[in-house]
N, C-alpha and C positions, 0 to 999 in steps of 0.2 A: 530562564528556560528550565521549567521542571522536567523531570524524565517524562518522556512520552507514555501515554497509556496505552496498553495493548487492548483494543476494542474488538478484536476479531473474535468470532464466534467459537472458533477452534484453533490451535496452534498448527494444523494440518495445511500444508501448502500444495498439495496435490501428488500425484505419483506415489503415494504411501510414505511420504516424508513429512516431518514436522520441524518447525523452527521455533523452539521456546523462547530463544533470546531475542527475538527480533526488536522488541521495545528497546532494550539495552543497546543494541547495535544501532538502532535509528538515533538514539540520544548521543553516542559517541559520534556518529557521522554529522548530526546537527551542530554540535558543539565545535567539530573540526571545521565544518564549512563556514560557520559564522565567525569563528575566530580567524580563519585564514582570509576572510573578507575586511577583517579589521575591528570586529564587534569584540566588546568586553563581555564575555558569556559567564554567568553564574547559574547554579542549580536553583535559584530561589523563584518562588512563585509570586514575589512581590518586588516591586520596583517601577521605575519610570516607564519601561517597556518590558512586556512580558509575551513570550511567545508559547503557547501551549498547544501541543501536538499529540494526536492519537493515531495509532496504526489501525487503520479500519479493515484493510484487506491485504493479503498477500498469497497469491495463488499462480499455479502454473496451469494454463489452459482454462482461463476464466470464462471463455466464451462457451464451454460446455457445461458450465454450472447452472446456468439459468436460462429461461426462454428467451427467444429473440422475437422481434417483431415479424420477421420472416419465416418462423416456423409454421410449418403446415399444422392443421387441427390434428389432434390425438386420434388414431384409429385403433379399435381394438384389435390385436393380432390374434395368432393361434393360441391354442390352451397351453401350449409349452413356452410361450413368449415370456421374457422377464417382466415384472410387474411395471405397468405404466407410470406409477406414482414415484418412482425413484429416477434420479438423472441417469442417462445412458451415454456412454462415450463413444466416440467414433471407433470403428473397428481399426482404423489406421492412426489413431492418436493424432488426428490431424491438427487440433489446436493445443495440443499438450506442449509445444515449444513457446507458446506465448505467454510470458510472465508479466504479471502486474502487481504493483504495490501501492496502495491508496493511503494518503495521509490527509486526515483532518486537521486543519491548524487555525488557531485564533490568535490574532495579535491584539493586545490591549495597551493603551497608552494611558498612564496614571489612572488605572483601574477601569477605564472605558474601553469597550470593544471598538476598534477602529478598522479591523478587517477580519473576514472569515472565509475560508474557501477550502474545497478539496482538490488535492494535488495528487497526480499519478505519475508513477514511474514504470518504465517498460524495458524488458530485455528479450532477445530471441535466443533459442537454442534448439537443437534436434529434440524430438519428444521425450521428455522425462530423462534428459541427460544434465547431470549437475544441477539438480533442482535447487538445493540450498545455496550453492554459488550464484545461480541465476537469480533467485529471489533477492539475494544481497546486492547484486548487480542493478537491479530494478530498484532497490532501496535507495542506492546511491544516485540513480537517476532522479527519483522523487525528490531527494534532499536538495540535489542542483537545482530543480525546478523550483522548490519553495523557496530557496535561498534567492533566487532571481526575481521572485514576486515581493519578498519582504524586504530586501535590503532597499529598494526606492522608497517603500512606505516609511522605513526607519529614518532615512535621510531627509525626508520631507519635514518642513516645521510643524 
């Protein structure tokens, strides 16, 4: 299990906070989780079984960052309204307490990919409260979900 790549476009996690060391924290959590499950984990990118992970996303309030299918069409407002081409947050930070961490994972057996998937972890908090801690909680949830999916594949012949 080599150290996860940080594939996020920015270290920002929302609410004006950043998490520079998220990939390192993910690696420590993954090593701990798989060691606790009985695996012999090394940092090598070669071997009979290799799990490669990338941190794809880590945000607080992800539903406010991109359009949703249920969004109404954009209508030009008053001349003093903010530009329409930039994301607008809710006046009440309604979604800022929903934290999501997304991991892309690939499991290879003897150099051949046997499994590839995206796993998400979630946490809840009050809007913009303890953003870094809540991202770490969501990371832990994502690692647990990843371990639950990978362990049966590793044990299979």
